[in-house]
Each structure stands twice: as C-alpha cells, then as structure tokens.
C-alpha positions as CSV (number, residue, x, y, z in Angstrom):
1,M,77.8,48.6,120.2
2,Q,80.8,50.9,119.7
3,H,83.1,50.7,122.5
4,V,84.7,54.3,123.0
5,L,87.6,55.3,125.5
6,V,87.9,58.8,126.4
7,T,91.3,59.8,127.7
8,G,91.3,63.0,130.0
9,S,87.6,62.3,130.9
10,N,87.7,64.6,133.9
11,G,89.0,67.5,131.6
12,F,86.9,70.5,130.2
13,V,86.4,68.8,126.7
14,G,86.3,65.2,128.2
15,K,83.4,66.1,130.5
16,N,81.3,67.8,128.0
17,L,82.0,65.1,125.3
18,I,81.0,62.2,127.8
19,Q,77.9,64.1,128.8
20,A,76.9,64.0,125.0
21,L,77.6,60.4,124.5
22,K,75.9,59.1,127.5
23,Y,72.5,59.5,125.7
24,R,73.6,57.0,122.8
25,A,72.4,53.9,123.2
26,D,74.8,52.3,120.6
27,I,77.8,53.7,122.5
28,S,79.4,52.2,125.7
29,I,82.0,54.5,127.3
30,D,85.2,53.9,129.1
31,A,86.6,57.1,131.0
32,Y,90.3,57.4,131.9
33,D,91.9,60.2,133.7
34,L,94.8,60.6,136.3
35,D,92.7,59.1,139.1
36,T,91.9,55.8,137.0
37,P,94.0,52.6,138.1
38,P,96.9,52.2,135.5
39,E,96.1,48.4,134.9
40,Q,92.7,49.4,133.9
41,L,94.2,51.2,130.7
42,D,94.7,48.0,129.0
43,I,91.3,46.6,129.7
44,Y,90.0,49.7,128.1
45,L,92.4,49.6,125.2
46,Q,91.6,46.0,124.5
47,R,87.9,46.6,123.7
48,A,88.1,50.3,122.3
49,D,86.8,50.7,118.8
50,L,87.6,54.5,118.8
51,I,89.8,56.3,121.3
52,F,89.1,60.1,122.0
53,H,92.5,60.8,123.1
54,L,91.9,64.2,125.0
55,A,94.4,63.8,127.8
56,G,97.1,66.2,128.0
57,V,99.2,68.9,130.0
58,N,98.9,72.6,129.2
59,R,99.9,74.2,132.6
60,P,102.4,72.2,134.3
61,Q,104.5,72.8,137.3
62,G,107.6,72.2,135.4
63,V,108.6,72.6,131.8
64,G,109.4,68.6,131.6
65,E,105.8,67.7,132.3
66,Y,104.7,68.9,128.8
67,E,106.8,66.2,127.3
68,T,105.8,63.4,129.5
69,G,102.0,64.6,129.6
70,N,101.7,65.0,126.0
71,A,104.1,63.3,123.8
72,G,105.0,60.7,126.4
73,F,101.5,59.5,127.4
74,T,100.6,59.4,123.6
75,Q,103.7,57.2,122.8
76,E,102.8,55.1,125.9
77,L,99.1,54.5,124.4
78,I,100.4,53.5,121.1
79,A,103.0,51.2,122.7
80,R,100.4,49.5,124.5
81,L,98.0,49.2,121.5
82,T,101.0,47.6,119.6
83,T,101.6,45.1,122.3
84,L,97.8,44.2,122.4
85,G,97.9,43.8,118.7
86,R,95.1,46.3,118.2
87,A,94.7,49.3,115.9
88,P,91.4,51.3,116.7
89,K,90.6,54.7,115.4
90,I,92.3,57.4,117.5
91,V,90.8,61.1,117.4
92,F,93.5,63.5,118.9
93,S,92.9,66.6,120.6
94,S,96.1,68.8,119.6
95,S,96.4,72.5,119.6
96,I,97.2,75.2,117.1
97,Q,100.1,75.8,119.1
98,A,101.6,72.7,117.6
99,E,102.8,74.9,114.8
100,L,104.8,77.2,117.2
101,D,108.1,76.7,118.7
102,N,107.4,76.7,122.4
103,P,107.5,73.8,125.0
104,Y,103.9,73.1,124.9
105,G,103.7,73.3,121.2
106,R,106.6,71.1,120.4
107,S,105.2,68.4,122.9
108,K,101.8,68.5,121.0
109,R,103.7,68.2,117.8
110,R,105.7,65.3,118.8
111,A,102.6,63.6,119.9
112,E,101.2,64.2,116.4
113,Q,104.2,62.9,114.9
114,A,104.1,59.5,117.0
115,L,100.3,59.2,116.0
116,E,101.3,59.6,112.4
117,G,103.9,56.8,112.8
118,Y,101.1,54.8,114.4
119,A,98.6,55.4,111.5
120,A,101.5,54.1,109.0
121,S,102.6,51.1,110.7
122,A,99.2,49.9,112.1
123,G,97.0,50.9,109.3
124,A,94.8,52.7,111.7
125,D,92.5,55.7,111.1
126,V,93.9,58.9,113.0
127,V,92.5,62.4,113.0
128,I,94.2,65.2,114.5
129,Y,92.1,68.3,115.5
130,R,94.5,71.3,116.0
131,L,91.9,73.0,118.3
132,K,91.7,76.9,118.7
133,N,90.6,78.4,122.0
134,I,87.7,76.5,123.1
135,F,84.9,78.2,125.5
136,G,81.9,77.1,127.2
137,K,80.6,75.8,130.4
138,W,83.0,73.9,133.0
139,C,86.1,75.3,131.6
140,R,88.5,76.3,134.5
141,S,88.7,80.0,135.1
142,N,92.1,81.8,135.7
143,Y,93.9,79.1,134.2
144,N,94.6,79.2,130.3
145,S,91.0,80.4,129.0
146,V,90.6,84.1,128.7
147,V,86.9,83.7,128.1
148,A,86.7,81.4,131.3
149,T,88.6,84.1,133.3
150,F,86.7,87.2,132.0
151,C,83.4,85.4,132.7
152,Y,84.2,84.3,136.2
153,N,85.8,87.6,137.2
154,I,83.0,89.8,135.7
155,A,80.3,87.6,137.2
156,H,82.0,88.0,140.7
157,D,82.8,91.6,140.3
158,L,86.5,91.0,139.9
159,P,88.8,93.1,138.0
160,V,90.0,91.7,134.2
161,T,93.3,92.5,132.8
162,I,93.7,93.4,129.2
163,S,97.2,93.8,127.7
164,D,96.1,94.6,124.2
165,P,92.4,95.4,123.7
166,E,92.8,95.0,119.9
167,R,94.2,91.8,119.9
168,E,91.8,89.3,117.9
169,L,90.9,85.8,119.3
170,E,89.8,82.8,117.2
171,L,87.3,81.0,119.4
172,V,85.4,77.6,118.9
173,Y,82.4,76.7,121.1
174,I,82.5,73.5,123.2
175,D,79.3,72.2,121.8
176,D,80.7,72.5,118.3
177,V,83.9,70.8,119.3
178,V,81.9,68.0,120.8
179,A,79.7,67.6,117.6
180,A,82.8,67.3,115.6
181,L,84.3,64.7,117.9
182,I,81.0,62.7,117.8
183,S,81.0,63.0,113.9
184,E,84.2,60.7,114.2
185,L,81.9,57.8,115.3
186,S,80.5,57.3,111.7
187,G,82.1,57.1,108.3
188,A,84.2,54.5,106.5
189,A,87.6,53.5,108.0
190,L,90.0,54.5,105.2
191,G,93.3,54.3,107.1
192,G,96.1,57.0,107.5
193,L,96.3,60.2,109.0
194,R,94.2,63.4,108.3
195,F,93.7,66.7,110.0
196,A,90.4,68.2,110.9
197,E,88.7,71.5,111.9
198,V,85.9,72.7,114.2
199,A,83.6,75.2,112.9
200,P,82.4,77.9,113.0
201,V,85.0,80.0,114.3
202,G,84.2,83.2,116.3
203,R,86.5,86.1,116.1
204,I,86.5,88.7,118.5
205,A,88.9,91.4,119.8
206,L,89.9,91.1,123.5
207,G,88.5,94.5,124.5
208,Q,85.3,93.8,122.7
209,L,85.2,90.5,124.3
210,A,85.3,91.9,127.8
211,E,82.6,94.5,126.8
212,T,80.3,92.2,125.7
213,I,80.6,90.0,128.8
214,C,80.2,93.2,130.9
215,S,77.0,93.7,129.1
216,F,75.6,90.2,130.3
217,R,76.4,91.4,133.7
218,A,74.7,94.8,133.2
219,L,71.5,93.0,131.9
220,R,70.3,92.5,135.4
221,S,70.1,96.2,136.0
222,D,69.6,98.0,132.9
223,L,67.5,94.9,131.4
224,T,69.2,95.5,127.9
225,L,70.1,92.5,125.8
226,P,73.2,93.5,123.4
227,P,72.7,91.9,119.7
228,L,72.7,88.1,120.2
229,D,74.0,86.2,117.1
230,R,74.8,82.6,117.5
231,F,78.5,83.6,118.9
232,A,77.1,85.8,121.5
233,R,74.5,83.3,122.5
234,C,77.3,81.0,123.2
235,L,79.1,83.5,125.1
236,Y,76.0,84.3,127.2
237,A,75.4,80.7,128.0
238,T,79.2,80.5,129.0
239,Y,78.9,83.5,131.1
240,L,75.7,82.1,133.0
241,S,77.8,79.0,133.8
242,Y,80.1,81.0,136.0
243,L,77.3,82.5,138.3
244,D,77.4,81.3,142.0
245,E,74.3,79.0,142.5
246,Q,73.0,81.6,145.1
247,A,73.1,84.2,142.5
248,F,70.8,82.5,139.8
249,A,67.9,84.8,140.8
250,Y,67.5,88.7,140.7
251,S,64.6,90.8,141.3
252,L,63.0,93.5,139.0
253,Q,62.4,97.0,139.9
254,Q,58.6,97.3,140.5
255,K,56.7,100.6,139.8
256,P,53.7,100.6,142.0
257,D,50.9,103.1,142.0
258,Q,47.1,103.1,142.7
259,R,46.4,100.7,139.9
260,G,48.9,97.8,141.0
261,A,52.4,97.6,139.9
262,L,54.4,97.2,136.6
263,A,58.0,95.8,136.1
264,E,60.1,95.8,132.9
265,F,61.5,92.4,132.3
266,I,63.8,92.5,129.1
267,K,64.4,94.7,126.4
268,S,66.6,94.9,123.2
269,G,67.0,97.2,120.1
270,A,66.3,94.2,118.0
271,F,62.9,92.9,119.3
272,G,61.6,95.8,121.7
273,Q,60.8,94.9,125.1
274,V,58.6,92.8,127.5
275,F,57.1,93.8,130.7
276,L,54.4,92.5,133.4
277,S,51.7,94.3,135.2
278,R,49.5,93.4,138.4
279,T,46.2,95.3,138.3
280,H,43.7,95.5,141.2
281,P,40.0,94.6,140.5
282,G,37.9,97.1,138.5
283,V,40.9,99.0,137.5
284,T,41.5,100.1,133.9
285,R,45.0,100.7,132.2
286,G,45.5,102.4,129.0
287,N,43.1,104.7,127.1
288,H,45.9,105.5,124.7
289,Y,47.1,104.8,121.2
290,H,50.4,104.6,118.9
291,H,51.3,105.7,115.6
292,T,53.9,103.1,115.0
293,K,54.6,101.1,118.1
294,T,52.7,97.7,118.2
295,E,52.1,95.5,121.4
296,K,50.9,92.1,122.3
297,F,48.8,91.3,125.5
298,L,48.8,88.0,127.3
299,V,46.6,87.6,130.3
300,L,48.4,85.2,132.6
301,E,46.2,85.3,135.9
302,G,42.6,86.8,136.1
303,E,39.9,88.0,133.9
304,A,40.0,91.1,131.5
305,L,38.1,93.2,129.0
306,I,40.4,94.6,126.4
307,R,38.7,97.4,124.3
308,F,39.5,99.0,121.0
309,R,38.5,102.1,119.2
310,H,39.8,103.3,115.9
311,I,40.9,106.8,116.5
312,L,38.9,108.0,113.4
313,G,36.0,106.2,114.2
314,Q,33.2,105.6,116.9
315,K,32.8,101.8,116.9
316,V,34.3,100.0,120.1
317,I,35.5,96.5,120.0
318,E,35.7,94.1,122.9
319,Y,37.8,91.2,123.7
320,R,37.2,89.3,126.8
321,V,40.2,87.3,127.8
322,A,41.3,85.0,131.0
323,G,44.4,83.6,132.0
324,A,43.3,80.1,131.5
325,D,43.0,80.7,127.7
326,F,46.5,81.6,126.7
327,Q,45.1,84.0,124.2
328,V,47.3,86.6,122.6
329,V,45.7,90.1,121.7
330,D,47.6,92.2,119.2
331,I,47.4,96.0,119.5
332,P,47.5,97.7,116.0
333,P,48.7,101.3,115.5
334,G,45.9,103.8,115.2
335,Y,43.6,102.1,117.8
336,T,43.3,103.8,121.2
337,H,43.0,100.7,123.7
338,S,42.4,99.9,127.2
339,I,42.6,96.9,129.4
340,T,40.1,96.3,132.6
341,N,40.3,94.1,135.3
342,T,36.7,92.5,135.4
343,G,37.7,89.5,137.8
344,Q,37.7,89.5,141.5
345,A,41.4,88.8,141.9
346,E,44.5,90.5,140.7
347,L,45.0,90.6,137.1
348,V,48.5,89.7,135.7
349,V,49.4,90.6,132.2
350,L,52.5,90.1,130.2
351,F,53.2,92.8,127.5
352,W,55.5,93.0,124.7
353,A,56.0,96.1,122.9
354,S,57.8,96.5,119.3
355,E,60.3,99.2,120.8
356,I,61.8,100.4,123.8
357,F,59.9,103.0,125.5
358,D,61.6,106.4,124.9
359,P,60.6,109.3,127.4
360,E,61.7,111.6,124.8
361,H,59.7,109.9,121.8
362,P,57.0,107.9,123.7
363,D,54.7,107.4,120.5
364,T,52.0,107.3,123.2
365,Y,48.9,109.4,122.9
366,Y,46.0,109.5,125.5
367,E,42.5,109.2,124.2
368,A,39.7,107.4,126.0
369,V,38.2,104.6,124.2
C-alpha cells in the first residue's frame, strides 16, 4: 500500500487527481488544504511515500502572498520533512510562468529551487511539471482560466472579452494532467531532480476558442456538431460541465402531421444526421429512394413492415421488425423503400442518414414500392 499526500487537495487539479486515485486499491490518500489542521501535516508527512505538491497561490489579494503561498510553503514542507528525517518522492505542479520575470513566476521558480536543494541533500526523487494552461471540469471561471471563463459565460449567455483573437494558447486537458501525475506512482526511484511534461498539448487561437464554444451552445438549436477531434471533445466535455443543473435538458423541434411526428436529433457534416419518428398504427412512411444517401432504420417501440424494391426491378422484399428485436435495417441506394406501422400502438423509429438533408439537393425521389 502506497501512502500518498496531496497538498492543495481542494483545488482544480487536486480534486480531479483525488477522484482518480480513489479507485486504486493499492493507494492510501491523505488530503491537505487550507482548512486542514496544521498539526495534521506532520502526521501525513510521516507516512507519505509520495507527495503530490499541488498547493499554491496564483490570484492573491496581495503580491506578497505569491512568495508565502508558493516558495514559502514549499520551503516549510521541506523543512518539516528534514526534521522528520524523511525523503519521500515529491511531484510538484509548477507553471510555465516560472520562466518569466513576474511575481508569480519568480515565486514558482524559487519553489523549484528549494526542491532542487531538497533532492540534492536528501537524495530524494523530485519531479517538476511546468504546467501549461489546464482546462477541464471543476476549474473556477472568471478567475485565471480563459477556457473556464469562456465556457461559463457562453453557457450563461454572458459576454466574453477577447483582446487579441489571433493570440494562440497552449492547453492541456485535466485528465491528461492527472494521468501524467499518476504515472509517477510507478517506476524505479533514481534520486535527483527531473522536469516532466504533460501531453498532448492543444493549440488554438482565442478567437477560434470562443467560436468553438459558441458552436457548442448553438448545437441545441441548430443540432449541428462541429468537427470533434479529441481536443474538441475535451472542450465540449468542459463546456457541458458549466451548465446549470436545471439546464441539462432541452426539447427538440417536432414536425407533426397526419402520420405522427418527426424530430431531428443531431447532425454533422462528418457522420450525417440522426432523427426520430412516431407513426400512428396503419400509417406508411417513405415510398422513395436515394441515389447516394444511405440510411439505417432501428425500431425502438412497436411493430413495423419495411419493404424494398429495386427501382429497376419488380421484386418486393419485406422485413418485419419489432422494438424488442434491436434489429437494424440498412437502406441501400437505388431501392425504393417504405416503413409501415403494423402494430396496434405508436411506432417509434430511430433513423440515421449518411448526409445532412439539403432541401436544395435532397437526393430523395418518390416512387411507390
């Protein structure tokens, strides 16, 4: 059993790290933050095999708090370990600003220097992560994270301020930070100081960042997903984490007629679109074919008869499907097709189409099966 101490446990990184560590049966976690009794720290230090030193100050009320909260607390931590005669591994969350000449950067650099001295004198392992801009769930908005601020403000229909739309940011996702930190639990103890980095790094201009997050908000009305590579998926997950709890749900626009109702669900230039229909008993939908567009039909509730005929032939093919079957029926091009509710209750069907419907070029030609 490894005993792990997390300082700054109530912070953005600390909360996410502890939640990930909770599921490790081989880890015992001690959490330390501002509300922890000071005398408890020595107890934690006495048994710690590894310290994730995440505590720090980045938005103080006075400039002097940078020094006490960053370099000062790190020096105190080292002094207590020295008094206890202990030399556990320390993984320190520094910042890329440690390379800059500003009060915050200088305080982080002095903390690094203190840890360098500790590694040399105690023969301990010390790993320093000079973290870039981190984004993800639970980051405080309107504080020191532009992603958190944009996500919160856009989700709440508040304005965002962009000083330079072309300015490029380097961003790392919180789950990747946590994975990098957890990787430090394994590996041989070599002693000494080393610097480490979190990968992958996302790069995006401020203007594009705001546009992307705005597109997430617009998704509820235009139903169109922007292109989602991994970085965009992480941004989308982050955006959703800033929704108010009473705003999780939204309604789709229904298009009712004498047959029942239809509603589009989601669409994308990359994968087409998904929509649903409710159809009254005895009613038939379809009787059309496509040259290139393909579809999939999945009956969710009720019973249906799906009929096909090659548009150059006379033979009719029939598939009987029911909601209990979880059976998908592919709709090839060049086959006129229809679906009829053959049950006594409403028929509910989930459809996927390989392209977004374009009323100017619908690729839909009506012909009875």
